[in-house]
N, C-alpha and C positions, 0 to 999 in steps of 0.2 A: 395066351388071347386076353389085350383089352380092348373094350368098348368105349366110345367116346363119343359124348352127346357135342355138338356145336350148334353154339344157337348165339344169336344178333340181334341188333333195333329191336326190342321188344317195347320201346316207346310208352310208357304209361300200359303196359299191358298185364301183368302179372300172371295171368288168367293164361294167354296165350303161353309165356314164360315157362309155367305149371305144366300143362298140358303136354309139350316138349317132352320136358326133362321124363316125366314120369310115363311117356308111352317107350322108353328104353329100360323095358321096366333091370335088365342083367350091364347097364351100364355101369364104369368103372371111377369114371371121373367127366364134370361139363366146361368146357372152355366158354363163359361170355366173352367177345365179343367186344364189348357194351353199345353205348345205350340204350340203358333202365338198368345202371346199378340199384337203383334204385325198387323196379321190380327183382331184383337178385333180394335184395336185403330181404324180400316181404317173400320170399319160398324158396329160401335155401336150408331154412329149420327144417324141412317138410321133407326132407329129403337126407339125415343126418350119415348113410353106409357113403353119401359121395365125397368124393376128395374137386373141390370148387376151382379153375384158374379163371378170376376177371380181369379184363381191363376195361378205362375208362374209356369212351367216344367224345369226338366231338360236341354230346351235347348231358353228358356227366361233367356235374360240377362237385363231386366228389374228391377229392386231390390227396386224400391217402390212397386213393388208387393208381397203380403205374400207366403207362401207357402201351406198357407189352412186356411181353415174357418168353423167356425159353426154357424148355421143358423137356425131360427123356422119358420114353417110356417104349418099351422091346426094343428096344434097339434104338430109335429112332427117337430123332432131334426134331423139336416141333417150335417153329417162333409165331408167337403169337399176336395180333395188335388188331385195331378196328381197323384200320386204314387210311385217315383222312391225314394220318400223313405222311403218308409215300404217296400220294396221288392215284391208288386206284381205281376212281372214277375215270381213269384215260386207261388203266389195264393192269395187272398184276406186276408188269415187269421189275419195275423197280424195287418194288417190295420182295420177291424173288428173288431179285439180285443183292440185297440187303441179308436173305435166308441164306444164301449161300454163301456172304461172306462170313455169317454166326456159325457158318456148318450144319443149318437147318436143313433133313430133307423134307419136311413140309411145313408149308406157312398156311395160315388160317388170317380171316381178317373179314369181316365186315362193310358198312358203312354202304352201300352201294347199293342195298334193298335189293339185290337180285341175286337167285342162285349162280355159282362156278364152280365145275371140278375142272383145273388143268395141271393133265399128267407129268410127273417129271420128268426130263429128258434132260440126257447126259449129267450131267454139275448143277443142274440146274435142280431146285426141291419142286416139289407138285406142292399146289396152289387149291387150299377149297373155303369158297366164300358160301354161310349157309343161307343167304337171303334173309329175309326179314321175318319173322313170326308172327308181326303182326299189323306192320305197312310196308307190303311188297310192293316191291315196281314193277311186275311184270308179267306176265300169263300166269305162271303158275302158282297162285296165288303164295297166302304165308307159309314159308317152308321153316326145317333147318337140315340140320344135315347128325349123320351117324360115321366116324370114323372107326375102323376095326383096323387095329393093330398086332400082328401076330409075327414071331421071331421069323427070320429065313423065307418071309411073303410080301409078294409088296401092298403095301396099306390098301383098305378098300375104302372109298369115301360117296358114302351113298344122300343126296337131296330128297327128305323128306317132305311132303306136301300137309302140312297141318292144317287139319279137320275143325269147324267151327263147335265144341263142346265133344269133338272127340277126340279121340288120343293120335292121329295119322291118315 
């Protein structure tokens, strides 16, 4: 079993990013989906046992970070990106189509600051947006996600609310 923290859009709030990651002590890796690369650089050394998969968002100006990635976990292929290059403000369909074309089972994205879970259907990959850990645009408040993968089982996608000063 693999447990993944999925977080996005910290926008200058490394404390929120830190709390999200720390709230999942059994995590194996962290996907950071952009707009806060500087925040990630501040906190990642505090979690030496975790592997990080960061991408740059439309507000990140560090050119050394990719805008997308593709990585396998537990027999599943994950396509991850910030989302701004795939029109996710209008919905995840274009991103899901791209993920399908790349053989992905799951697509991860941010950018909208609104959490979203779309189960996979037929050949379309599941889609997961963790929302924003510091600047939410919905009634949920600050959020992040936990993705649990186990071979032979459907992925478990969970949106968690990040409480101020607490873990979740």
